[in-house]
VEXPA-461465 format. One record per residue: x, y, z of N, C-alpha, C in turn; residue in three letters. Coordinates in steps of 0.05 Angstrom, whole numbers, padded with zeros to 5 digits, always signed. Each point is the difference from the previous one (the first is absolute). Layout:
XYZXYZXYZALA/...
# end
This chain:
-00314+00304-00307+00011-00027-00005-00010-00022+00011MET/-00023-00017-00009-00012-00015+00007+00014-00032-00002ASN/-00015-00019+00005+00008-00024+00003-00004-00016-00032LEU/-00023+00020-00009-00007-00012-00024+00029+00005-00021ARG/+00014+00027+00001+00019+00007-00014+00021-00026+00009ALA/-00002-00008+00016+00026-00019+00006-00009-00027-00019ALA/-00021-00007-00001-00008-00020-00012+00005-00004-00036GLU/-00003+00031-00005+00008+00003-00025+00029+00006-00007ASP/+00019-00003+00022+00030+00007-00017+00011-00024-00011GLU/+00019+00008-00012+00014-00021-00017+00011-00024+00013GLU/-00005-00024-00014+00010-00022+00012+00020-00013-00017SER/+00009-00023+00015+00025-00019-00015-00010-00023-00001VAL/+00005-00018-00019-00002-00028-00002+00020-00014+00008SER/-00003-00022+00013+00019-00014+00017-00004-00034-00008VAL/+00020-00011-00007-00008-00026-00012+00007-00019+00027SER/-00015-00015+00010+00000-00021+00022-00013-00027-00006VAL/+00014-00022+00001-00012-00026+00001-00018+00001-00031SER/+00017+00009-00016-00013+00000-00026-00022+00018-00010GLY/-00011+00015+00020-00020+00021-00006+00010+00028+00007GLN/-00014+00015-00017+00006+00030-00002-00020+00012+00024GLU/+00007+00016+00019-00013+00016+00016+00007+00025-00001ILE/-00017+00013-00003-00008+00030-00003+00004+00012+00025ASP/+00023+00003+00015+00002+00010+00024+00001+00035-00004VAL/-00011+00019+00020-00002+00030-00002+00031+00001+00009PRO/+00015+00021-00018+00028+00003+00002+00005+00018+00029SER/+00019+00003+00007+00010+00015+00027-00001+00031-00014ASP/-00008+00013+00023-00007+00033+00000+00028+00011+00004ILE/+00018+00008-00015+00025+00016+00003+00002+00023+00019ASP/+00027+00011+00007-00006+00024+00020-00007+00028-00021TRP/+00007+00002-00025-00007+00026-00015-00029+00002+00000HIS/-00015-00028-00003-00032-00002-00003-00012+00007+00029MET/+00011+00009+00021-00012+00009+00027-00003+00028+00001LEU/-00028+00009+00013+00001+00018+00007+00014+00008+00031ASP/+00020+00012+00005+00019-00009+00029-00025+00013+00016LYS/-00009+00026-00004-00014+00011+00027-00019-00018+00006TRP/-00021-00016-00013-00018-00017+00002+00014-00028+00010LYS/+00023-00008-00003+00013-00023+00001+00016+00003+00032PHE/+00006+00020+00011+00008+00007+00022-00020+00008+00022PHE/-00025+00015-00005-00017+00001+00013-00016-00024+00007LEU/-00009-00012-00024-00021-00021+00003+00017-00025+00020HIS/+00025+00001-00009+00017-00021+00018+00001+00003+00025GLY/+00002+00025+00007+00004+00004+00032-00029-00008+00014ALA/-00024+00008-00016-00021-00008+00015+00000-00031+00003ALA/+00000-00012-00022-00003-00032-00006+00019-00014+00019LEU/+00025+00002+00001+00022-00011+00010-00010+00012+00028PHE/+00003+00019+00014-00015-00001+00029-00021-00015+00002SER/-00019-00008-00013-00017-00021+00011+00007-00025+00003GLY/+00016-00012-00018+00013-00020-00001+00015-00006+00027VAL/+00018+00025+00001+00017-00005+00026-00019-00003+00028SER/-00023+00011+00002-00021+00006+00020-00006-00026+00006ALA/-00006-00022-00029-00014-00029+00006+00019-00018+00011ALA/+00025+00002-00007+00017-00016+00005+00021+00000+00022LEU/+00001+00027+00012+00007+00010+00027+00002-00022+00018TYR/-00018-00008+00012+00002-00015+00025+00013-00029-00004PRO/+00003-00011-00023+00016-00023-00015+00029+00005+00011VAL/+00008+00025-00013+00033+00006+00009-00002+00007+00025VAL/-00011+00007+00020-00003+00003+00022+00008-00026+00017VAL/-00016-00017-00011+00002-00028+00014+00026-00012-00007LEU/+00003+00000-00030+00026-00004-00004+00029+00012+00019LYS/-00001+00024+00000+00027+00014+00010-00005-00013+00030THR/-00022+00005+00016-00003-00016+00025+00014-00033+00009ARG/-00001-00017-00030+00002-00026+00008+00031+00004-00006GLN/+00013+00017-00014+00027+00001-00012+00018+00011+00030GLN/-00012+00020+00009+00010+00007+00024-00001-00019+00023VAL/-00020-00014+00007+00000-00018+00014+00017-00024+00011GLY/+00007-00007+00021+00022-00017+00004-00010-00030+00001GLN/-00021-00004-00003-00008-00030-00004-00030-00003-00020CYS/+00008-00020-00015-00019-00004-00021-00030-00001+00007GLN/-00014+00020-00007-00030-00002+00002-00013+00000-00019VAL/-00022-00011-00003-00015-00002-00024-00013+00028-00004SER/-00013+00005-00024-00013+00026-00015-00024+00007+00023CYS/-00018-00025+00003-00024+00003+00013+00003+00012+00025VAL/+00018-00015+00013+00008+00007+00024+00006+00027+00007LYS/+00016+00008-00014+00013+00026-00004-00019+00023-00002THR/-00020-00005-00014-00025+00018-00010-00014-00003+00026ALA/-00006-00021+00009-00019-00005+00023+00017+00022+00028THR/+00018-00010+00002+00015+00016+00023-00005+00031-00004PHE/+00014+00007-00025+00002+00035-00004-00037+00007+00009VAL/-00015-00012-00015-00033+00007+00000-00003-00002+00033VAL/+00003-00015+00011-00012-00005+00027+00019+00018+00018ARG/+00022+00000+00001+00011+00014+00018+00004+00036-00002ASN/-00005+00009-00030+00009+00021-00010-00022+00011-00019GLU/-00014-00015+00000-00026+00010-00020+00003+00007-00032GLY/-00020-00008-00015+00006+00001-00024+00013+00026-00013PHE/+00002+00018+00015+00011+00019-00015+00033-00001+00003ARG/+00010-00019+00017+00035-00001-00004+00000-00016-00030ALA/-00012-00008-00015+00001-00018-00020+00001+00029-00029LEU/+00005+00021+00011+00000+00027-00014+00015+00014+00012TYR/+00017-00007+00025+00021+00020+00010+00021+00005-00018ARG/+00006+00024-00009+00019+00011-00013-00008+00004-00029GLY/-00025-00007-00005-00012+00005-00031-00001+00030-00006PHE/-00003+00017+00012+00007+00025-00010+00022+00012-00010GLY/+00023-00007+00012+00028+00004+00001+00005-00018-00026THR/-00008-00026-00001+00008-00015-00029-00019+00014-00024SER/-00017+00012+00003-00015+00011-00019+00006+00025-00012LEU/+00013+00012+00020+00017+00031-00008+00024-00018-00017MET/+00007-00017+00005+00029-00004-00021-00004-00018-00022GLY/-00029-00008+00000-00012-00021-00023+00005+00019-00028THR/-00018+00024+00008-00005+00011-00030+00021+00014-00011ILE/+00024+00010+00013+00027+00009-00011+00011-00021-00016PRO/+00004-00024+00019+00008-00021-00003-00005-00013-00032ALA/-00027-00006+00010-00013-00005-00026+00006+00013-00031ARG/+00001+00029+00009+00000+00013-00024+00028-00001-00015ALA/+00022-00001+00017+00027-00012-00006-00001-00022-00017LEU/-00012-00024+00017-00001-00030-00013-00016+00003-00026TYR/-00021+00010-00002-00015+00005-00028+00015+00014-00027MET/+00007+00019+00012+00014+00019-00021+00034-00019-00005GLY/+00010-00010+00019+00033-00018-00008-00014-00023-00021ALA/-00020-00013+00013-00004-00021-00014-00010-00005-00032LEU/-00016+00023-00001-00007+00006-00033+00021+00015-00016GLU/+00012+00018+00009+00023+00012-00012+00021-00021-00007VAL/+00009-00018+00019+00018-00027-00001-00006-00019-00020THR/-00027-00007-00001-00016-00020-00013+00001+00009-00029LYS/-00009+00028-00001+00004+00009-00032+00025+00006-00014SER/+00018+00007+00012+00026+00003-00008+00015-00026-00005LYS/-00004-00020+00017+00016-00023+00001-00017-00018-00021VAL/-00023+00002+00005-00017-00006-00025+00011+00003-00027GLY/-00006+00021-00005+00011+00009-00030+00031-00009-00007SER/+00016+00002+00020+00028-00010-00003+00001-00029-00010PHE/-00014-00021+00022+00001-00028-00011-00011-00001-00024THR/-00021+00012-00009-00008-00005-00027+00014+00006-00024VAL/+00020+00024-00001+00019+00005-00012+00025-00017-00002ARG/+00002-00016+00024+00020-00015+00000-00006-00032-00018LEU/-00028-00002-00006-00003-00025-00016-00014-00026+00019GLY/-00004+00007+00028-00013-00018+00019-00029-00007-00009LEU/-00007-00027+00007-00027-00003-00009-00016+00014+00019ASN/-00027+00004-00005-00020+00011+00021+00004-00008+00033GLU/-00005-00021+00000-00007-00020+00033+00032+00006+00012GLY/+00024+00000-00017+00020+00008+00014+00002+00027+00007THR/-00003+00020-00016-00001+00025-00001-00020+00014+00024ALA/-00024-00014-00001-00017+00014+00017+00013-00008+00030ALA/+00008-00026+00003+00009-00008+00028+00026+00015+00011ALA/+00018+00004-00019+00020+00020+00005-00012+00026+00006ILE/-00005+00015-00015-00015+00027+00008-00018-00003+00028ALA/-00014-00018+00002-00013+00001+00031+00019-00005+00021ASN/+00022-00013-00003+00013-00011+00021+00016+00033+00003ALA/+00016+00009-00019+00007+00021+00003-00018+00022+00010ALA/-00022+00001-00007-00022+00025+00011-00008-00005+00028ALA/-00003-00028+00009+00003-00004+00028+00017-00002+00016GLY/+00023+00002-00009+00028+00009+00019+00004+00029+00008LEU/-00001+00011-00026+00000+00036-00001-00022+00004+00019SER/-00023-00005+00000-00023+00008+00013+00000-00003+00030ALA/+00010-00023+00011-00002-00008+00027+00027+00019+00014ALA/+00025+00004-00017+00018+00009+00012-00006+00034-00002MET/-00019+00010-00013-00008+00026+00000-00014+00008+00022ALA/-00023-00020+00008-00016-00001+00015+00009-00002+00027ALA/+00017-00015+00004+00016-00004+00028+00013+00027+00013GLN/+00003+00023-00011+00012+00020+00007-00025+00018+00016LEU/-00020-00009-00011-00024+00014+00022-00008-00023+00013VAL/-00003-00019+00000-00017-00028+00012+00021-00009+00029TRP/+00024-00005-00003+00014-00004+00018-00008+00021+00027THR/+00002+00023-00001-00006+00013+00035-00032-00007+00001PRO/-00014+00002-00017-00028-00001+00005-00001-00038+00010ILE/+00011-00007-00009+00000-00032+00006+00007-00009+00032ASP/+00026+00015+00008+00012+00000+00020-00018+00016+00025VAL/-00013+00018-00007-00019+00013+00023-00024-00023+00001VAL/-00012+00001-00024-00028-00013+00006+00005-00030+00005SER/+00019-00016+00000+00009-00024+00012+00005-00001+00033GLN/+00009+00019+00007+00009+00014+00024-00036+00003+00012ARG/-00010+00013-00011-00030+00000+00010-00019-00031+00001LEU/+00009-00015-00021-00016-00028-00003+00006-00008+00023MET/+00019-00010+00008+00006-00011+00021+00000+00000+00034VAL/-00003+00030-00002-00006+00016+00023-00025-00008+00015ALA/+00003-00012+00028-00023-00005+00014-00016+00025+00006ASN/-00030-00006-00002-00012+00028-00002-00001+00007+00034GLY/+00001-00007+00021-00002+00009+00022+00031+00007+00009LYS/+00020-00011-00005+00023+00016+00005+00017+00012-00023ASP/-00014+00004-00021+00011+00014-00025+00014+00016+00010CYS/+00030+00009-00010+00016+00021+00005-00001+00028-00023ARG/-00015-00008-00022-00008+00015-00016-00029+00005-00002TYR/+00003+00029+00001-00030+00018+00001-00007-00005-00029VAL/+00011+00013-00026-00007-00011-00026+00025-00002-00014ASN/-00004+00002-00027+00031-00002-00021+00015+00024+00004GLY/-00014+00024-00002+00025+00023+00013+00016-00007+00020ILE/-00010+00001+00022+00008-00011+00028+00025-00023+00001ASP/-00006-00027-00018+00009-00017-00009+00022+00011-00013ALA/+00001+00013-00025+00017+00013-00010+00026+00010+00014CYS/-00013+00019+00018+00019+00014+00015+00016-00016+00020ARG/-00016-00015+00013+00017-00019+00018+00018-00017-00012LYS/-00003-00004-00024+00017-00023-00018+00030+00018-00003ILE/-00007+00028-00009+00022+00016-00013+00016+00001+00025VAL/-00018+00012+00032+00024-00001+00016+00012-00019+00012ARG/-00007-00026-00001+00008-00017+00008+00024-00011-00018THR/-00006-00004-00026+00019-00013-00022+00005+00022-00019ASP/-00008+00021+00002+00015+00017-00018-00013+00006-00027GLY/-00002+00015-00029-00014-00002-00019+00004-00028-00011ALA/+00025-00005+00003+00004-00028-00016-00024-00021+00012ARG/-00006+00003+00023-00021-00020+00015-00022-00006-00019GLY/-00007+00023-00011-00023-00006-00018+00001-00013-00027LEU/+00025-00005-00006+00013-00019-00026+00005-00027+00010TYR/-00004-00003+00027+00012-00027+00011-00015-00023-00028ARG/+00010-00020+00000-00003-00017-00017+00000+00008-00028GLY/+00011+00024-00010-00002+00011-00026+00015-00023-00021PHE/+00022-00005+00007+00016-00013-00020-00016-00032-00003GLY/-00009-00009+00021-00012-00029-00002-00030+00007-00012ILE/-00015+00023+00002-00023+00004-00017+00006+00000-00025SER/+00021+00007-00012+00006+00005-00027+00004-00028-00010ILE/+00013-00017+00018+00009-00021-00008-00024-00025+00002LEU/-00022+00008+00015-00027-00011+00001-00015+00004-00025THR/-00006+00025-00003-00023+00010-00014+00010+00002-00034TYR/+00029+00006+00001+00010+00003-00035-00005-00024-00014ALA/+00017-00021+00020-00006-00028-00020-00026-00007-00002PRO/-00012+00001+00023-00031-00009+00000-00015+00009-00018SER/-00001+00034-00002-00016+00008-00023+00013-00013-00027ASN/+00026+00001+00001+00010-00010-00033-00012-00023-00003ALA/+00000-00028+00022-00012-00018-00006-00027-00004-00004VAL/-00019+00020+00016-00027-00001-00005-00010+00009-00023TRP/+00013+00019-00011-00007+00016-00027+00009-00017-00024TRP/+00019-00013+00008+00012-00024-00032-00016-00020+00005ALA/-00010-00014+00024-00013-00023+00004-00029+00007-00005SER/-00005+00026+00006-00033+00007-00014+00004-00001-00033TYR/+00015+00008-00010+00003+00001-00030-00006-00028-00009SER/+00016-00017+00011+00006-00030-00009-00028-00013+00006VAL/-00011+00004+00024-00027-00015+00011-00018+00012-00020ALA/-00002+00025-00003-00021+00004-00024+00001-00018-00024GLN/+00022-00004-00012+00004-00015-00023-00007-00025+00005ARG/+00006-00006+00024-00009-00035+00002-00023-00002+00004VAL/-00017+00019+00014-00025-00008+00010-00020+00005-00028VAL/+00010+00019-00013-00011+00009-00035+00011-00027-00016TRP/+00014-00017+00005+00004-00023-00011-00019-00022+00012GLY/-00005-00002+00019-00020-00015+00010-00026+00005-00005GLY/-00004+00023-00006-00029+00010-00015+00000-00013-00029ILE/+00019+00008-00012+00006-00007-00028-00006-00032-00008GLY/+00017-00019+00022-00001-00023-00004-00034-00008+00013TRP/-00015+00010+00010-00019-00007+00011-00029+00008-00022HIS/+00019+00015-00018-00028+00011-00013+00009-00017-00034PHE/+00026-00010-00001+00003-00006-00027-00017-00031+00008SER/-00006-00010+00012-00016-00032+00006-00028+00013-00008GLY/-00007+00026+00003-00029+00007-00010-00004+00015-00023LYS/+00018-00007-00016-00004+00021-00030+00008+00021-00001GLY/+00012+00009+00016+00012+00028+00005-00018+00026+00000GLY/-00027+00003+00005-00017+00008-00004+00012+00029+00012TYR/-00006+00026-00006+00003+00022+00015-00010+00003+00025GLY/+00017+00008+00018-00018+00004+00032-00007+00030-00002VAL/-00021+00001+00007-00021+00027+00002-00007+00010-00025GLY/+00011-00014-00023-00004+00018-00029-00014-00022-00018GLY/+00000-00026+00000-00008-00019-00012+00007-00004-00028GLY/-00012-00010-00017+00004-00006-00026-00001+00020-00016ASP/+00019+00022-00013-00013+00021-00009+00006-00001-00033ASP/+00011-00013-00007+00010-00007-00028+00026-00016-00004GLY/+00010+00003-00021+00024-00016-00006+00022+00004+00013GLU/+00014-00021+00016+00016+00001+00015-00006-00003+00030GLY/-00019+00013+00002-00003+00002+00031-00002-00026+00019SER/-00003-00023-00022-00004-00028+00012+00029-00001+00020MET/+00026+00013-00010+00022-00006+00009+00010+00027+00017ASN/-00018+00014+00005+00007+00023+00016-00016+00000+00023MET/+00017+00005+00030-00016+00001+00019-00001+00030+00010ILE/-00021+00009+00004-00002+00028+00004-00019+00006+00031ARG/+00025+00001+00022-00010+00000+00024-00014+00029+00011PRO/-00019-00003+00013-00013+00027+00007+00011+00010+00025ASP/-00002+00026+00009+00009+00006+00023-00002-00009+00026SER/-00018-00021+00007+00000-00016+00021+00021-00016-00001LYS/+00002-00017-00018+00023-00020-00008+00029+00008+00010MET/+00001+00023-00019+00030+00018+00007-00001+00002+00030VAL/-00014+00014+00012+00004+00005+00028+00008-00025+00013MET/-00017-00020-00007+00003-00025+00009+00023-00013+00008ALA/+00013+00003-00033+00027-00011-00002+00018+00017+00011VAL/-00003+00024+00004+00024+00024+00014-00003-00013+00027GLN/-00021+00004+00014-00007-00010+00029+00015-00031+00009GLY/-00005-00017-00018+00013-00028+00005+00030+00001+00000VAL/+00011+00008-00026+00027+00006-00002+00016+00019+00023SER/-00017+00017+00011+00016+00020+00019-00001-00023+00029ALA/-00021-00011+00007-00001-00015+00022+00027-00020-00003ALA/+00003-00014-00024+00021-00019-00006+00026+00013+00012MET/+00005+00023-00014+00029+00017+00002+00001+00005+00031ALA/-00018+00009+00012-00007+00013+00027+00012-00021+00020GLY/-00008-00029-00004+00005-00024+00012+00029-00012-00002GLY/+00011+00003-00024+00028-00006-00001+00015+00020+00015VAL/-00003+00029-00007+00021+00016+00012-00006+00003+00029SER/-00019+00000+00018-00006-00005+00024+00018-00026+00007ALA/-00004-00023-00006+00019-00023+00004+00028+00010-00004LEU/+00009+00007-00018+00026+00004-00006+00015+00019+00018ILE/-00017+00024+00008+00016+00024+00015-00012+00004+00028THR/-00011-00022+00014-00014+00002+00026+00025+00004+00020MET/+00022-00022+00006+00021+00008+00013+00007+00027+00008PRO/+00006+00014-00029+00013+00028+00001-00018+00017+00011LEU/-00026-00003-00007-00027+00015+00010+00002+00001+00031ASP/+00008-00029+00012+00000+00004+00033+00017+00010+00006THR/+00025-00002-00007+00026+00013+00010-00003+00034-00004ILE/-00008+00010-00021-00010+00028-00009-00020+00012+00029LYS/-00020-00018+00004-00022+00008+00014+00007+00002+00032THR/+00018-00024+00011+00017+00000+00026+00020+00031-00006ARG/+00014+00001-00018+00016+00024+00002-00010+00025+00005LEU/-00023-00003-00005-00013+00035-00010-00020+00000+00033GLN/-00005-00020+00011-00016-00002+00021+00012+00005+00028VAL/+00026-00018-00003+00019+00000+00028+00004+00027-00001LEU/-00002+00005+00035+00013+00033+00009+00026-00004-00002GLU/+00014+00030+00002+00030+00004-00001+00006-00010+00035GLY/+00017-00002+00005+00010-00010+00029-00001+00032+00018GLU/+00005-00004+00023-00004+00022+00020+00028+00013+00000ALA/+00019-00010-00012+00029+00019+00001+00006+00010-00023ASN/-00022+00007-00021-00003+00005-00021+00014-00013-00023GLY/+00005-00020-00002+00008-00015-00020-00022-00009-00014ARG/+00001-00008-00025-00025-00011-00014-00005-00032+00007LEU/-00022-00007-00012-00004-00023+00003+00016-00023-00010GLY/-00012-00027+00000+00015-00016-00012+00006-00006-00031PRO/+00023-00006-00007+00008+00002-00026-00018-00029-00016THR/+00005+00000-00025-00016-00020-00016+00013-00033+00011VAL/+00028-00001+00005+00006-00022+00010-00013-00010+00027GLY/+00006+00022+00019-00014-00005+00023-00030-00012-00003GLN/-00017+00019-00015-00020-00010-00005-00011-00027-00005THR/+00013-00006-00025+00002-00027-00010+00006-00028+00020VAL/+00022+00011+00018+00008-00018+00021-00028-00006+00020ARG/-00008+00020+00008-00018+00007+00028-00028-00017-00015ASN/-00009+00004-00033-00017-00017-00003+00005-00031-00001LEU/+00025-00010-00011+00001-00024+00001+00002-00013+00030VAL/+00014+00016+00018-00005-00009+00026-00026+00001+00012LYS/-00018+00010-00011-00024+00002+00009-00021-00025-00001GLU/+00006-00003-00036-00019-00020-00007+00015-00019-00024GLY/+00019-00001-00002+00017-00009-00021+00000+00019-00026GLY/+00002-00016-00019-00001+00019-00034-00027+00006-00006TRP/-00020-00017+00011-00031+00005-00007-00006+00028+00014THR/+00013+00003+00021-00009+00035+00009+00001+00013-00013ALA/+00016+00006-00025+00006+00019-00022-00028-00005-00013CYS/-00023-00016+00005-00017-00007-00018-00025+00002+00018TYR/+00002+00016+00019-00016+00007+00015-00025+00028-00011ARG/-00023-00004-00005-00020+00017-00009-00007-00003-00027GLY/+00014-00027-00012-00007-00003-00030-00024-00004-00012LEU/-00019-00014+00024-00030-00001-00009-00010+00026-00004GLY/+00002+00023+00019-00007+00021-00005+00011+00016-00022PRO/+00031-00010-00005+00010+00016-00026-00006-00009-00024ARG/-00003-00028-00001-00010-00008-00028-00023+00002-00005TRP/-00021+00012+00018-00028+00004-00001-00004+00028-00008ALA/+00025+00016+00015-00005+00023-00006+00011+00011-00030SER/+00019-00017-00011+00016+00006-00024-00017-00005-00021MET/-00016-00024+00011-00012-00013-00027-00028+00018-00006SER/-00009+00007+00024-00029+00015-00002+00009+00030-00009ILE/+00021+00012+00009+00005+00023-00005+00009+00003-00034SER/+00014-00024-00005+00011+00006-00030-00023-00003-00015ALA/-00026-00019+00002-00016+00000-00014-00013+00020-00004THR/-00004+00017+00025-00019+00022+00008+00017+00018-00018THR/+00025+00002+00003+00015+00025-00011+00004+00000-00031MET/+00007-00020-00012-00005-00001-00029-00023+00004-00009ILE/-00024-00014+00008-00025+00010-00008-00006+00026+00005THR/+00008+00017+00016-00001+00025+00014+00014+00017-00023THR/+00022-00011-00005+00021+00017-00014-00003-00006-00025TYR/-00016-00019-00010-00005+00004-00037-00029+00016+00001GLU/-00010-00005+00018-00029+00022+00002+00008+00027-00002PHE/+00018+00005+00013+00015+00029+00003+00006+00013-00020LEU/+00018-00018-00017+00011+00004-00025-00023+00009-00020LYS/-00015-00020-00005-00024+00003-00019-00019+00025+00007ARG/-00003+00009+00019-00015+00024+00024+00013+00024-00010LEU/+00028-00002-00005+00023+00023-00002+00010-00003-00031SER/-00009-00012-00019+00007-00001-00029-00013+00024-00011THR/+00018+00014-00019-00012+00022-00012-00015-00002-00015LYS/-00016+00016-00016-00024+00000-00015+00020-00009-00032SER/-00014-00015-00016+00012-00001-00028+00011+00026-00017GLN/-00018+00016+00011+00003+00025-00019+00030+00011+00012GLU/+00006+00001+00026+00021+00010+00016+00026-00020-00016VAL/+00004-00020+00006+00019-00021-00016-00004+00001-00028LEU/-00012+00008-00016+00007+00007-00028+00000+00028-00007THR/
# end
């Protein structure tokens, strides 16, 4: 399957701002070659994770620190005192969990979106509402499925992220896992699981629903823009009767709209869920007490944060997280849409 086949896929006409926009239709679950989907997905998203990992490390360092330090100062301190490799501390462990977690995420996302989408259409809801509901439900179920794998990996990798290279008590991810289990028991690997669900499940639901709405808003802006220029087809020109009222975006415009919509949705989600993410990170990183008891509860963590810097302490690391989520969302959605087109079955198989 090549990208040319993706450009030849069926499209749908969307009416916005008085213009008809010929937007490529979404690729449904049954249209995907599952083997290609998961194999290519593992490779593509591993690359994305590698590119964004240093930002995650800086965000985690800021959340755990007991005073407000800028992202630039944090990065400078880490590189100067621990070396550039410190920005990738725990990456191997994180990557090991990313592959199965992404597989669960993508599978749950596509299956739920397909099922809920069909159901909402049968209920007679309009296309925009049906798409937003399907995307929200898909994001919710995907996040919950992925957290079963991701929470233990998150706990271990975050311990490695904040450990000082000179005095690090962990040799590697396996050693960290063993010591966490020895100190806190097996449930220590799932510390923060509940708040992770509370953070990521609603965040994903909001993100996917916002992404669906943002796309329509952006396409609406494009329709309004071209309505003042006679409505000539984008990338297609005037090809006959009716083309003056039809905007036909090329693949570059479609990708640009997806990227902008993803960044908008990512920024909103980061702002809304930041306090929960800070609390979750603190819970996962703090060690168990010497007498065998687990670390602070959610309530104690919140009180400690407020005591350290007021309610704004819950927003420590907002800059890196905002940047991380916006960049990650843009990269993820363009990679994901590319992956779906790359993994689409041939027309002969579909028919």
